N, C-alpha and C positions, 0 to 999 in steps of 0.2 A: 264554389261553382266552377273551380279549376277541372278540367277534362271532362266538361260536361258539354253537350251540344244542346244548345237552346234556339229555339225559333224567335226572331225579332219579335213577333207578337206577344211573346212572354214577358218582353222588357217594355216594349214601347206600345202606344195606342194601335190596336188592331187595324183601324181605318187609315191610318198615316202610313202603317208599313204596307197595305195594299197598294195606297196611291204611289208609293216609292217603287214597288214591284212594277206596277203599270208603266211607270216613267223609264224604269230601267229595261223594260221589253220593247219599248218604242225607240229607245236611244239607238242611234247608228253606230257611234263610235266609243271606244273606251274612254276617251276624254270626256265626252258627254255623260257616260256612266258614273265616273269618278265624280265629276261636279255635283250630280244628283245625290251621290251619297255624301259628299261634303255639305251640300246644303241641308240635307236631312239632319245631321249631327249638328250643324250650327243652329237650326229651327229648335231642336230639343233644348240645346244651350239656352235659347231666348225665353222659352216657356216655363223654364224652373226658375225660381226664386234666385236671383243673381247671387253667385258665390264671386265675389270680387276677386278672390285669389285665383280661381279658375278662369275668369274672364282674363285676367293679366296674363295666366299661363297660355292662354290660346293666343292672345296678342303677340306675346314672345316667340311663340312658334311660328306665327305668321311672319313676323318681322325676320326671322332667320330662314325663312322658307323651308322650315321644317328640318334644319341641319343642328339645332340647338341640341345638345345632350340633356337627358333627363336629369342628371347629377347637378350639371350646370343651372337648370331650370330650378331645382329643389334649393340650391345654394342663393340664386337671385330671389327667390321668394321666401327664404328663411323658413322651410319647412323640410320636415325628414321625408325620405321616399314613401313609407308605408300609408301614412295620413293623407299624403298628397295623391298618391295613386287612387285611393279610396274616394275622395273628393272629386276627383276629375273624372273617373268611371262614372260616378253618380250622375254628375251634371252633363257630360258629353256624350257618355254612353259606350265609350271605348277608353283603352288606356292611353296616356299621354304619349307614349312610344309609338302606337299603331296611328293615333292622330297625325303626330309629327311625320311618320313615314307618307301618309295620305297626303300632307300638304307638299312634302318633298318631291314626291312622284308627280305631283299637279305641276310643280315648277319644272320637272324634267320634260313633262310634255309640252309645256310652253316653250321651252327651249328647242325641242326637235323641229320645230317649223323655221327655226332660224338656221344661219348658214354655219353655225358652229359644228364642229366634228364631236362624234360621241365621246372621245376621249376628253375633250374640253368639258361638255356637258358633265361628265363623270366627275371630275375633279372640281368644277365649279360647285356642284352640289355635294361636296364633302363625302363622296364615296372613297373608302380605302383604297381600292383598286378596281379595275375594269371587271374583274372576277365577280367582286361584290355587287358592282353596278349591274351586271347581265342578270346575276340572281336575283336580286331585288326586282328588277324590270319583268323578268319571267313570272315572278310571283303575282305581280298585277296584271299582266296581260296574258300571259301564257306563250309568250313570243320574245324572241331576242330583240334587242334595241334596233338592230340593224335591219330586220326584217320588218319590224314594225314602221321604221321611218320610210321605207320604200313604198308603203301604201298611204303615206300622208298626202 
């Protein structure tokens, strides 16, 4: 499935995908849109027969605010990368790395409302440096953190 462009409806229930699309259309902010996508992935997790290893992985990702490295996750769960990725993707619908990125970005958005500087937010969320922070932020929002923060 690598290098393929698939519709969500090819993977998930078409009615649920349509419902998520409608919610995304109505959402006014990027924060709301991220929450909608996050809730969708979590709902998929609940509906599939519970894979306790994946549930534990999701729990660890949330506990770390999305900053845990996948290699560390594999070590804590005593599983090698390839089988873990297959199980995680099957249950959650995306890779563990992408899911962790979404959780980490959600944490960043929550911190933007506080009096912290962008540099503090960058380092508290384990970004290597400010350039990586800005690059990741732009991937999610299409804007720089500074411009985005002005409109909050």
